[in-house]
N, CA, C and O atoms as a DFTB+ gen file, in Angstrom:
692 C
 N C O
     1  1     -32.026     -12.113      -7.374
     2  2     -32.132     -11.051      -6.400
     3  2     -33.380     -11.297      -5.561
     4  3     -34.424     -11.685      -6.083
     5  1     -33.262     -11.068      -4.262
     6  2     -34.383     -11.269      -3.348
     7  2     -35.385     -10.143      -3.467
     8  3     -35.028      -8.998      -3.742
     9  1     -36.653     -10.484      -3.254
    10  2     -37.686      -9.446      -3.240
    11  2     -37.524      -8.615      -1.977
    12  3     -37.120      -9.120      -0.930
    13  1     -37.845      -7.339      -2.093
    14  2     -37.779      -6.468      -0.939
    15  2     -36.432      -5.770      -0.779
    16  3     -36.327      -4.798      -0.031
    17  1     -35.407      -6.251      -1.469
    18  2     -34.115      -5.584      -1.403
    19  2     -33.989      -4.623      -2.566
    20  3     -34.348      -4.962      -3.694
    21  1     -33.489      -3.439      -2.308
    22  2     -33.360      -2.481      -3.408
    23  2     -32.304      -2.935      -4.404
    24  3     -31.293      -3.531      -4.034
    25  1     -32.557      -2.644      -5.665
    26  2     -31.592      -2.944      -6.710
    27  2     -30.675      -1.728      -6.838
    28  3     -30.900      -0.852      -7.673
    29  1     -29.649      -1.690      -6.007
    30  2     -28.791      -0.524      -5.884
    31  2     -28.078      -0.187      -7.181
    32  3     -28.086       0.966      -7.613
    33  1     -27.469      -1.168      -7.797
    34  2     -26.674      -0.901      -8.996
    35  2     -27.300      -1.447     -10.270
    36  3     -26.732      -1.288     -11.350
    37  1     -28.426      -2.070     -10.167
    38  2     -29.136      -2.624     -11.312
    39  2     -28.237      -3.465     -12.204
    40  3     -28.384      -3.464     -13.426
    41  1     -27.310      -4.178     -11.591
    42  2     -26.406      -5.005     -12.372
    43  2     -26.357      -6.410     -11.821
    44  3     -25.667      -6.665     -10.834
    45  1     -27.068      -7.313     -12.432
    46  2     -27.071      -8.685     -11.948
    47  2     -26.312      -9.571     -12.923
    48  3     -26.451      -9.459     -14.141
    49  1     -25.513     -10.445     -12.354
    50  2     -24.819     -11.453     -13.146
    51  2     -25.412     -12.774     -12.703
    52  3     -25.133     -13.247     -11.601
    53  1     -26.215     -13.363     -13.544
    54  2     -26.919     -14.562     -13.124
    55  2     -27.811     -14.206     -11.946
    56  3     -28.617     -13.280     -12.038
    57  1     -27.679     -14.923     -10.848
    58  2     -28.477     -14.617      -9.666
    59  2     -27.661     -13.851      -8.616
    60  3     -28.124     -13.663      -7.491
    61  1     -26.473     -13.417      -8.972
    62  2     -25.613     -12.693      -8.036
    63  2     -25.635     -11.214      -8.365
    64  3     -25.425     -10.818      -9.511
    65  1     -25.889     -10.405      -7.359
    66  2     -25.903      -8.948      -7.542
    67  2     -24.467      -8.464      -7.706
    68  3     -23.597      -8.838      -6.919
    69  1     -24.210      -7.650      -8.705
    70  2     -22.884      -7.078      -8.919
    71  2     -22.864      -5.669      -8.341
    72  3     -23.526      -4.775      -8.868
    73  1     -22.119      -5.464      -7.274
    74  2     -22.025      -4.155      -6.642
    75  2     -20.750      -3.473      -7.077
    76  3     -19.706      -4.109      -7.220
    77  1     -20.842      -2.181      -7.285
    78  2     -19.663      -1.395      -7.604
    79  2     -18.994      -1.013      -6.299
    80  3     -19.663      -0.529      -5.387
    81  1     -17.681      -1.220      -6.185
    82  2     -17.019      -0.865      -4.929
    83  2     -16.982       0.647      -4.745
    84  3     -16.959       1.407      -5.713
    85  1     -16.976       1.058      -3.502
    86  2     -16.854       2.485      -3.198
    87  2     -15.464       2.950      -3.611
    88  3     -14.492       2.212      -3.445
    89  1     -15.357       4.142      -4.136
    90  2     -14.046       4.634      -4.553
    91  2     -13.143       4.886      -3.353
    92  3     -13.617       5.230      -2.270
    93  1     -11.847       4.714      -3.552
    94  2     -10.870       5.083      -2.535
    95  2     -10.579       6.559      -2.747
    96  3     -10.034       6.945      -3.781
    97  1     -10.932       7.367      -1.796
    98  2     -10.829       8.805      -1.976
    99  2      -9.658       9.333      -1.155
   100  3      -9.839       9.817      -0.038
   101  1      -8.472       9.238      -1.711
   102  2      -7.288       9.727      -1.014
   103  2      -7.258      11.244      -0.980
   104  3      -6.563      11.832      -0.152
   105  1      -8.004      11.882      -1.869
   106  2      -8.013      13.334      -1.919
   107  2      -8.802      13.924      -0.764
   108  3      -8.625      15.098      -0.441
   109  1      -9.668      13.142      -0.133
   110  2     -10.418      13.619       1.013
   111  2      -9.450      13.815       2.166
   112  3      -8.743      12.881       2.544
   113  1      -9.407      15.010       2.727
   114  2      -8.450      15.253       3.811
   115  2      -8.612      14.267       4.963
   116  3      -9.727      13.864       5.297
   117  1      -7.511      13.891       5.553
   118  2      -7.494      13.014       6.716
   119  2      -6.531      13.640       7.717
   120  3      -5.425      13.150       7.947
   121  1      -6.992      14.738       8.299
   122  2      -6.185      15.563       9.184
   123  2      -5.529      14.742      10.287
   124  3      -6.142      13.860      10.888
   125  1      -4.275      15.060      10.529
   126  2      -3.560      14.460      11.641
   127  2      -3.013      13.067      11.413
   128  3      -2.268      12.557      12.249
   129  1      -3.363      12.438      10.303
   130  2      -2.840      11.093      10.054
   131  2      -1.341      11.177       9.816
   132  3      -0.861      12.053       9.097
   133  1      -0.620      10.272      10.418
   134  2       0.826      10.233      10.207
   135  2       1.203       8.834       9.748
   136  3       0.912       7.834      10.405
   137  1       1.862       8.800       8.593
   138  2       2.281       7.538       8.004
   139  2       3.803       7.468       7.958
   140  3       4.495       8.482       8.040
   141  1       4.292       6.270       7.828
   142  2       5.709       6.048       7.595
   143  2       5.860       5.380       6.239
   144  3       5.284       4.321       5.989
   145  1       6.628       5.997       5.379
   146  2       6.952       5.428       4.074
   147  2       8.317       4.768       4.219
   148  3       9.301       5.419       4.573
   149  1       8.363       3.471       3.942
   150  2       9.613       2.713       4.021
   151  2       9.952       2.244       2.620
   152  3       9.150       1.568       1.976
   153  1      11.147       2.602       2.142
   154  2      11.525       2.166       0.801
   155  2      12.811       1.360       0.834
   156  3      13.740       1.647       1.588
   157  1      12.826       0.330      -0.020
   158  2      14.009      -0.512      -0.202
   159  2      14.868       0.110      -1.293
   160  3      14.360       0.438      -2.366
   161  1      16.145       0.274      -1.038
   162  2      17.032       1.005      -1.933
   163  2      17.705       0.134      -2.994
   164  3      18.526       0.643      -3.757
   165  1      17.390      -1.143      -3.066
   166  2      18.103      -2.032      -3.985
   167  2      18.028      -1.537      -5.432
   168  3      19.012      -1.621      -6.167
   169  1      16.878      -1.028      -5.839
   170  2      16.711      -0.401      -7.154
   171  2      16.368       1.066      -6.881
   172  3      15.196       1.443      -6.877
   173  1      17.381       1.878      -6.657
   174  2      17.215       3.227      -6.125
   175  2      16.323       4.137      -6.957
   176  3      15.423       4.775      -6.410
   177  1      16.548       4.210      -8.249
   178  2      15.769       5.133      -9.080
   179  2      14.288       4.754      -9.079
   180  3      13.424       5.628      -9.027
   181  1      13.999       3.469      -9.135
   182  2      12.616       3.003      -9.104
   183  2      12.007       3.313      -7.734
   184  3      10.865       3.764      -7.645
   185  1      12.771       3.070      -6.674
   186  2      12.289       3.369      -5.323
   187  2      11.973       4.854      -5.181
   188  3      10.957       5.214      -4.587
   189  1      12.823       5.711      -5.716
   190  2      12.587       7.154      -5.621
   191  2      11.296       7.557      -6.321
   192  3      10.568       8.419      -5.829
   193  1      11.009       6.949      -7.450
   194  2       9.762       7.253      -8.166
   195  2       8.552       6.768      -7.368
   196  3       7.541       7.465      -7.291
   197  1       8.651       5.586      -6.779
   198  2       7.565       5.071      -5.944
   199  2       7.319       5.997      -4.753
   200  3       6.175       6.319      -4.432
   201  1       8.392       6.416      -4.109
   202  2       8.278       7.304      -2.950
   203  2       7.653       8.641      -3.345
   204  3       6.797       9.163      -2.631
   205  1       8.074       9.189      -4.470
   206  2       7.515      10.468      -4.923
   207  2       6.003      10.359      -5.110
   208  3       5.263      11.265      -4.726
   209  1       5.549       9.261      -5.694
   210  2       4.112       9.060      -5.871
   211  2       3.383       8.932      -4.545
   212  3       2.298       9.488      -4.375
   213  1       3.970       8.203      -3.605
   214  2       3.350       8.020      -2.294
   215  2       3.272       9.335      -1.528
   216  3       2.226       9.676      -0.977
   217  1       4.376      10.070      -1.494
   218  2       4.401      11.324      -0.737
   219  2       3.443      12.353      -1.326
   220  3       2.813      13.111      -0.589
   221  1       3.333      12.381      -2.653
   222  2       2.389      13.309      -3.291
   223  2       0.956      12.981      -2.879
   224  3       0.177      13.879      -2.560
   225  1       0.612      11.705      -2.887
   226  2      -0.751      11.294      -2.524
   227  2      -1.036      11.591      -1.054
   228  3      -2.137      12.022      -0.709
   229  1      -0.059      11.363      -0.198
   230  2      -0.236      11.648       1.232
   231  2      -0.437      13.144       1.450
   232  3      -1.293      13.551       2.235
   233  1       0.341      13.949       0.765
   234  2       0.211      15.403       0.875
   235  2      -1.152      15.865       0.378
   236  3      -1.774      16.729       0.996
   237  1      -1.626      15.296      -0.738
   238  2      -2.956      15.640      -1.268
   239  2      -4.048      15.371      -0.239
   240  3      -5.050      16.084      -0.183
   241  1      -3.846      14.342       0.569
   242  2      -4.844      13.956       1.573
   243  2      -4.698      14.752       2.865
   244  3      -5.424      14.505       3.827
   245  1      -3.768      15.705       2.897
   246  2      -3.529      16.540       4.076
   247  2      -3.030      15.722       5.266
   248  3      -3.226      16.100       6.421
   249  1      -2.386      14.603       4.969
   250  2      -1.772      13.780       6.006
   251  2      -0.274      14.095       6.039
   252  3       0.217      14.879       5.227
   253  1       0.435      13.493       6.961
   254  2       1.874      13.720       7.092
   255  2       2.596      12.383       6.978
   256  3       2.019      11.322       7.216
   257  1       3.875      12.463       6.607
   258  2       4.646      11.225       6.476
   259  2       6.097      11.457       6.850
   260  3       6.653      12.531       6.623
   261  1       6.687      10.443       7.421
   262  2       8.130      10.337       7.575
   263  2       8.583       9.294       6.576
   264  3       7.784       8.499       6.081
   265  1       9.864       9.305       6.288
   266  2      10.419       8.329       5.347
   267  2      11.695       7.737       5.919
   268  3      12.551       8.452       6.439
   269  1      11.809       6.426       5.815
   270  2      13.068       5.762       6.113
   271  2      13.384       4.813       4.969
   272  3      12.488       4.346       4.265
   273  1      14.650       4.539       4.797
   274  2      15.095       3.632       3.736
   275  2      15.833       2.454       4.349
   276  3      16.505       2.579       5.373
   277  1      15.689       1.315       3.700
   278  2      16.372       0.090       4.107
   279  2      17.052      -0.500       2.875
   280  3      16.716      -0.123       1.752
   281  1      18.005      -1.418       3.062
   282  2      18.729      -1.952       1.903
   283  2      17.863      -2.698       0.891
   284  3      18.003      -2.481      -0.312
   285  1      16.976      -3.568       1.353
   286  2      16.195      -4.384       0.431
   287  2      14.810      -4.675       0.972
   288  3      14.464      -4.274       2.083
   289  1      14.021      -5.381       0.170
   290  2      12.621      -5.652       0.509
   291  2      12.464      -6.498       1.767
   292  3      11.482      -6.334       2.492
   293  1      13.391      -7.385       2.043
   294  2      13.267      -8.225       3.240
   295  2      13.423      -7.429       4.528
   296  3      12.964      -7.863       5.585
   297  1      14.056      -6.285       4.451
   298  2      14.229      -5.462       5.652
   299  2      13.012      -4.581       5.943
   300  3      12.867      -4.071       7.054
   301  1      12.150      -4.403       4.964
   302  2      10.989      -3.520       5.156
   303  2      10.085      -3.994       6.298
   304  3       9.730      -3.176       7.146
   305  1       9.693      -5.270       6.365
   306  2       8.809      -5.677       7.467
   307  2       9.442      -5.491       8.847
   308  3       8.737      -5.165       9.803
   309  1      10.734      -5.689       8.966
   310  2      11.398      -5.515      10.259
   311  2      11.359      -4.039      10.651
   312  3      11.033      -3.705      11.790
   313  1      11.693      -3.157       9.706
   314  2      11.633      -1.718       9.974
   315  2      10.203      -1.302      10.316
   316  3       9.993      -0.482      11.210
   317  1       9.230      -1.859       9.615
   318  2       7.828      -1.535       9.884
   319  2       7.435      -1.979      11.288
   320  3       6.751      -1.240      11.997
   321  1       7.848      -3.153      11.693
   322  2       7.527      -3.660      13.020
   323  2       8.110      -2.761      14.109
   324  3       7.443      -2.463      15.100
   325  1       9.346      -2.337      13.922
   326  2       9.976      -1.434      14.883
   327  2       9.193      -0.124      14.948
   328  3       8.916       0.382      16.035
   329  1       8.839       0.422      13.790
   330  2       8.108       1.693      13.730
   331  2       6.724       1.575      14.360
   332  3       6.298       2.471      15.088
   333  1       6.023       0.485      14.087
   334  2       4.698       0.272      14.661
   335  2       4.800       0.241      16.185
   336  3       3.941       0.772      16.889
   337  1       5.845      -0.375      16.673
   338  2       6.059      -0.451      18.116
   339  2       6.240       0.911      18.770
   340  3       6.000       1.056      19.968
   341  1       6.656       1.905      18.006
   342  2       6.856       3.245      18.559
   343  2       5.527       3.935      18.856
   344  3       5.475       4.849      19.679
   345  1       4.450       3.503      18.190
   346  2       3.148       4.111      18.387
   347  2       2.991       5.472      17.719
   348  3       1.997       6.160      17.952
   349  1       3.945       5.868      16.902
   350  2       3.899       7.198      16.281
   351  2       3.158       7.229      14.953
   352  3       2.894       8.309      14.424
   353  1       2.816       6.066      14.404
   354  2       2.253       6.028      13.051
   355  2       0.913       5.307      13.033
   356  3       0.699       4.328      13.747
   357  1       0.012       5.826      12.188
   358  2      -1.266       5.162      11.947
   359  2      -1.183       4.223      10.758
   360  3      -2.045       3.362      10.580
   361  1      -0.156       4.383       9.951
   362  2      -0.054       3.546       8.766
   363  2       1.363       3.461       8.239
   364  3       2.200       4.328       8.490
   365  1       1.604       2.393       7.503
   366  2       2.892       2.109       6.881
   367  2       2.669       1.944       5.384
   368  3       1.732       1.270       4.958
   369  1       3.535       2.563       4.593
   370  2       3.523       2.363       3.146
   371  2       4.869       1.742       2.785
   372  3       5.911       2.388       2.898
   373  1       4.837       0.492       2.352
   374  2       6.047      -0.250       2.008
   375  2       6.278      -0.176       0.497
   376  3       5.394      -0.511      -0.291
   377  1       7.471       0.265       0.104
   378  2       7.773       0.454      -1.314
   379  2       9.121      -0.145      -1.669
   380  3      10.077      -0.065      -0.897
   381  1       9.183      -0.737      -2.829
   382  2      10.437      -1.303      -3.317
   383  2      10.189      -2.035      -4.613
   384  3       9.102      -1.974      -5.188
   385  1      11.214      -2.726      -5.061
   386  2      11.124      -3.438      -6.327
   387  2      11.958      -4.697      -6.264
   388  3      13.132      -4.667      -5.894
   389  1      11.335      -5.808      -6.631
   390  2      12.030      -7.093      -6.726
   391  2      11.891      -7.557      -8.172
   392  3      10.784      -7.781      -8.661
   393  1      13.027      -7.697      -8.846
   394  2      13.038      -8.119     -10.246
   395  2      13.516      -9.561     -10.312
   396  3      14.538      -9.920      -9.727
   397  1      12.762     -10.382     -11.036
   398  2      13.092     -11.809     -11.135
   399  2      14.491     -11.998     -11.728
   400  3      14.878     -11.331     -12.688
   401  1      15.207     -12.897     -11.143
   402  2      16.525     -13.259     -11.656
   403  2      16.528     -14.728     -12.026
   404  3      15.478     -15.303     -12.313
   405  1      17.693     -15.333     -12.021
   406  2      17.820     -16.727     -12.419
   407  2      17.797     -17.693     -11.246
   408  3      17.959     -18.898     -11.439
   409  1      17.599     -17.189     -10.038
   410  2      17.593     -18.064      -8.862
   411  2      16.240     -17.987      -8.161
   412  3      15.361     -17.224      -8.562
   413  1      16.091     -18.770      -7.132
   414  2      14.860     -18.793      -6.342
   415  2      14.745     -17.597      -5.406
   416  3      13.719     -17.437      -4.745
   417  1      15.754     -16.769      -5.334
   418  2      15.749     -15.640      -4.413
   419  2      14.534     -14.732      -4.638
   420  3      13.954     -14.227      -3.676
   421  1      14.149     -14.526      -5.886
   422  2      12.989     -13.694      -6.215
   423  2      11.748     -14.181      -5.464
   424  3      11.045     -13.391      -4.834
   425  1      11.486     -15.482      -5.537
   426  2      10.315     -16.043      -4.882
   427  2      10.353     -15.890      -3.378
   428  3       9.341     -15.579      -2.748
   429  1      11.517     -16.107      -2.808
   430  2      11.666     -15.978      -1.359
   431  2      11.418     -14.539      -0.932
   432  3      10.631     -14.287      -0.019
   433  1      12.081     -13.603      -1.581
   434  2      11.950     -12.196      -1.210
   435  2      10.515     -11.712      -1.423
   436  3       9.955     -11.040      -0.557
   437  1       9.926     -12.044      -2.551
   438  2       8.559     -11.612      -2.852
   439  2       7.572     -12.136      -1.831
   440  3       6.783     -11.376      -1.269
   441  1       7.617     -13.443      -1.592
   442  2       6.661     -14.062      -0.676
   443  2       6.881     -13.603       0.759
   444  3       5.940     -13.179       1.430
   445  1       8.103     -13.686       1.221
   446  2       8.370     -13.387       2.629
   447  2       8.081     -11.936       2.976
   448  3       7.535     -11.660       4.044
   449  1       8.429     -11.016       2.109
   450  2       8.151      -9.607       2.423
   451  2       6.647      -9.352       2.427
   452  3       6.138      -8.682       3.326
   453  1       5.937      -9.874       1.443
   454  2       4.481      -9.681       1.381
   455  2       3.789     -10.330       2.577
   456  3       2.910      -9.734       3.198
   457  1       4.193     -11.543       2.887
   458  2       3.568     -12.266       3.999
   459  2       3.821     -11.553       5.323
   460  3       2.906     -11.405       6.133
   461  1       5.038     -11.118       5.544
   462  2       5.363     -10.435       6.800
   463  2       4.597      -9.117       6.930
   464  3       4.119      -8.785       8.015
   465  1       4.478      -8.374       5.846
   466  2       3.723      -7.123       5.894
   467  2       2.248      -7.386       6.190
   468  3       1.638      -6.675       6.989
   469  1       1.677      -8.397       5.554
   470  2       0.279      -8.732       5.804
   471  2       0.073      -9.121       7.269
   472  3      -0.885      -8.682       7.905
   473  1       0.966      -9.937       7.791
   474  2       0.858     -10.370       9.192
   475  2       0.932      -9.171      10.133
   476  3       0.182      -9.099      11.107
   477  1       1.832      -8.228       9.850
   478  2       1.935      -7.035      10.692
   479  2       0.620      -6.276      10.729
   480  3       0.133      -5.915      11.800
   481  1       0.053      -6.038       9.567
   482  2      -1.193      -5.299       9.511
   483  2      -2.320      -5.995      10.243
   484  3      -3.058      -5.370      11.004
   485  1      -2.449      -7.281      10.015
   486  2      -3.528      -8.053      10.634
   487  2      -3.289      -8.213      12.137
   488  3      -4.186      -7.959      12.940
   489  1      -2.097      -8.628      12.508
   490  2      -1.820      -8.903      13.919
   491  2      -1.800      -7.645      14.773
   492  3      -2.258      -7.663      15.915
   493  1      -1.278      -6.561      14.235
   494  2      -1.147      -5.329      15.012
   495  2      -2.288      -4.352      14.765
   496  3      -2.343      -3.292      15.387
   497  1      -3.199      -4.702      13.859
   498  2      -4.367      -3.871      13.530
   499  2      -3.961      -2.450      13.163
   500  3      -4.430      -1.469      13.740
   501  1      -3.080      -2.382      12.193
   502  2      -2.605      -1.094      11.704
   503  2      -2.622      -1.122      10.181
   504  3      -2.483      -2.179       9.565
   505  1      -2.793       0.039       9.591
   506  2      -2.829       0.150       8.132
   507  2      -1.441      -0.117       7.561
   508  3      -0.506       0.645       7.806
   509  1      -1.313      -1.188       6.806
   510  2      -0.054      -1.508       6.128
   511  2      -0.378      -1.733       4.658
   512  3      -1.174      -2.606       4.313
   513  1       0.247      -0.937       3.798
   514  2       0.019      -1.061       2.361
   515  2       1.301      -1.541       1.698
   516  3       2.378      -0.987       1.919
   517  1       1.168      -2.573       0.889
   518  2       2.317      -3.177       0.221
   519  2       2.433      -2.646      -1.206
   520  3       1.646      -3.009      -2.080
   521  1       3.411      -1.794      -1.429
   522  2       3.691      -1.272      -2.757
   523  2       5.028      -1.773      -3.272
   524  3       5.725      -1.071      -4.004
   525  1       5.380      -2.992      -2.884
   526  2       6.624      -3.593      -3.367
   527  2       6.327      -4.258      -4.707
   528  3       5.550      -5.209      -4.784
   529  1       6.950      -3.750      -5.746
   530  2       6.765      -4.315      -7.081
   531  2       7.462      -5.658      -7.179
   532  3       8.580      -5.818      -6.690
   533  1       6.813      -6.618      -7.801
   534  2       7.431      -7.907      -8.108
   535  2       7.234      -8.117      -9.606
   536  3       6.130      -8.398     -10.073
   537  1       8.333      -7.974     -10.345
   538  2       8.241      -7.916     -11.801
   539  2       9.290      -8.805     -12.465
   540  3      10.222      -9.294     -11.827
   541  1       9.106      -8.991     -13.749
   542  2      10.030      -9.806     -14.536
   543  2      11.272      -9.042     -14.980
   544  3      12.350      -9.620     -15.123
   545  1      11.109      -7.717     -15.198
   546  2      12.242      -6.946     -15.715
   547  2      12.094      -5.473     -15.336
   548  3      11.061      -5.053     -14.814
   549  1      13.134      -4.709     -15.606
   550  2      13.140      -3.298     -15.229
   551  2      12.083      -2.490     -15.985
   552  3      11.506      -1.553     -15.433
   553  1      11.834      -2.847     -17.227
   554  2      10.809      -2.134     -18.011
   555  2       9.442      -2.235     -17.334
   556  3       8.733      -1.237     -17.212
   557  1       9.074      -3.436     -16.895
   558  2       7.810      -3.615     -16.184
   559  2       7.784      -2.779     -14.906
   560  3       6.757      -2.203     -14.549
   561  1       8.922      -2.724     -14.229
   562  2       8.998      -1.955     -12.987
   563  2       8.708      -0.476     -13.241
   564  3       7.950       0.151     -12.502
   565  1       9.313       0.071     -14.283
   566  2       9.113       1.488     -14.581
   567  2       7.673       1.790     -14.967
   568  3       7.132       2.820     -14.567
   569  1       7.049       0.917     -15.730
   570  2       5.649       1.130     -16.109
   571  2       4.775       1.196     -14.855
   572  3       3.841       1.996     -14.796
   573  1       5.062       0.385     -13.876
   574  2       4.277       0.364     -12.649
   575  2       4.649       1.497     -11.693
   576  3       3.800       1.973     -10.939
   577  1       5.895       1.926     -11.719
   578  2       6.374       2.925     -10.765
   579  2       6.095       4.362     -11.186
   580  3       5.779       5.206     -10.347
   581  1       6.208       4.643     -12.477
   582  2       6.068       6.038     -12.931
   583  2       4.746       6.636     -12.496
   584  3       3.694       6.010     -12.619
   585  1       4.813       7.859     -11.984
   586  2       3.596       8.559     -11.556
   587  2       2.674       8.834     -12.726
   588  3       1.466       8.980     -12.537
   589  1       3.214       8.909     -13.926
   590  2       2.390       9.154     -15.117
   591  2       1.803       7.867     -15.688
   592  3       1.024       7.908     -16.640
   593  1       2.168       6.735     -15.116
   594  2       1.644       5.449     -15.606
   595  2       0.957       4.707     -14.454
   596  3      -0.151       5.076     -14.064
   597  1       1.585       3.687     -13.914
   598  2       0.950       2.876     -12.876
   599  2       0.825       3.548     -11.522
   600  3      -0.146       3.317     -10.801
   601  1       1.791       4.372     -11.170
   602  2       1.820       5.091      -9.891
   603  2       1.506       4.192      -8.701
   604  3       0.642       4.514      -7.885
   605  1       2.201       3.076      -8.605
   606  2       1.978       2.143      -7.506
   607  2       2.300       2.788      -6.164
   608  3       1.670       2.457      -5.160
   609  1       3.264       3.697      -6.126
   610  2       3.539       4.409      -4.881
   611  2       2.316       5.175      -4.404
   612  3       1.949       5.110      -3.231
   613  1       1.694       5.896      -5.314
   614  2       0.473       6.631      -4.984
   615  2      -0.667       5.705      -4.620
   616  3      -1.430       5.989      -3.697
   617  1      -0.788       4.595      -5.341
   618  2      -1.853       3.633      -5.039
   619  2      -1.663       3.014      -3.657
   620  3      -2.632       2.819      -2.923
   621  1      -0.417       2.705      -3.304
   622  2      -0.145       2.134      -1.980
   623  2      -0.488       3.144      -0.887
   624  3      -1.070       2.779       0.135
   625  1      -0.132       4.408      -1.095
   626  2      -0.484       5.436      -0.122
   627  2      -2.000       5.554       0.002
   628  3      -2.517       5.692       1.111
   629  1      -2.717       5.502      -1.109
   630  2      -4.184       5.555      -1.079
   631  2      -4.757       4.397      -0.277
   632  3      -5.701       4.573       0.494
   633  1      -4.188       3.218      -0.460
   634  2      -4.657       2.043       0.287
   635  2      -4.436       2.235       1.782
   636  3      -5.321       1.936       2.584
   637  1      -3.263       2.730       2.161
   638  2      -2.986       2.967       3.581
   639  2      -3.948       4.007       4.157
   640  3      -4.458       3.839       5.265
   641  1      -4.194       5.073       3.407
   642  2      -5.121       6.106       3.869
   643  2      -6.539       5.556       4.024
   644  3      -7.243       5.900       4.974
   645  1      -6.950       4.710       3.095
   646  2      -8.280       4.096       3.193
   647  2      -8.385       3.231       4.452
   648  3      -9.408       3.245       5.137
   649  1      -7.334       2.488       4.747
   650  2      -7.338       1.646       5.945
   651  2      -7.326       2.481       7.218
   652  3      -7.940       2.101       8.215
   653  1      -6.629       3.618       7.192
   654  2      -6.642       4.520       8.354
   655  2      -8.049       5.044       8.585
   656  3      -8.500       5.129       9.728
   657  1      -8.748       5.396       7.510
   658  2     -10.131       5.862       7.650
   659  2     -11.003       4.780       8.291
   660  3     -11.833       5.070       9.152
   661  1     -10.807       3.543       7.866
   662  2     -11.573       2.433       8.439
   663  2     -11.225       2.278       9.914
   664  3     -12.122       2.128      10.743
   665  1      -9.952       2.312      10.251
   666  2      -9.544       2.169      11.653
   667  2     -10.126       3.281      12.504
   668  3     -10.601       3.033      13.612
   669  1     -10.093       4.496      12.000
   670  2     -10.648       5.623      12.777
   671  2     -12.154       5.459      12.984
   672  3     -12.678       5.755      14.058
   673  1     -12.833       4.992      11.957
   674  2     -14.290       4.830      12.057
   675  2     -14.681       3.649      12.938
   676  3     -15.671       3.715      13.666
   677  1     -13.912       2.580      12.873
   678  2     -14.303       1.350      13.557
   679  2     -13.739       1.218      14.968
   680  3     -14.416       0.711      15.863
   681  1     -12.513       1.670      15.168
   682  2     -11.908       1.474      16.489
   683  2     -11.464       2.782      17.122
   684  3     -10.771       2.788      18.140
   685  1     -11.864       3.879      16.517
   686  2     -11.666       5.180      17.135
   687  2     -10.237       5.641      17.297
   688  3      -9.909       6.327      18.265
   689  1      -9.392       5.274      16.368
   690  2      -8.010       5.754      16.460
   691  2      -7.946       7.210      16.139
   692  3      -6.866       7.800      16.162
């Protein structure tokens, strides 16, 4: 640690300062924020649980959301791109589930949907949160989707809300 710099967290690992990340505070109201929740219906019950978690978190933050559904995870980035083009949303929450099968399709769907969502967020400078589960089996999916367990839907909504806060602070949206 350099002299003259405050030891904020008093946690050094070797010569590298270990900082604790700031908490994501989705409970802090974010008035007027409007998000779009897009869910892939291929695994309907899992998608519904993810959506319930996302919508609850958005409501807790005093934000608003619309919801649209698409057939599968590969359609989510296209729907998101169309929605972003409308200018009506500050953020996108992408939700779905891809379960590994016996073919390469799992890898294609997982990679392409994640990559396209990341590109949308970066290229269009909009909050895009990826809550698409990529798992080995349905049991893993439920552990991650249930609001009483992993609550990935809620976590994805929190991520989108955090990015909206950053956008509002940095670029005045």
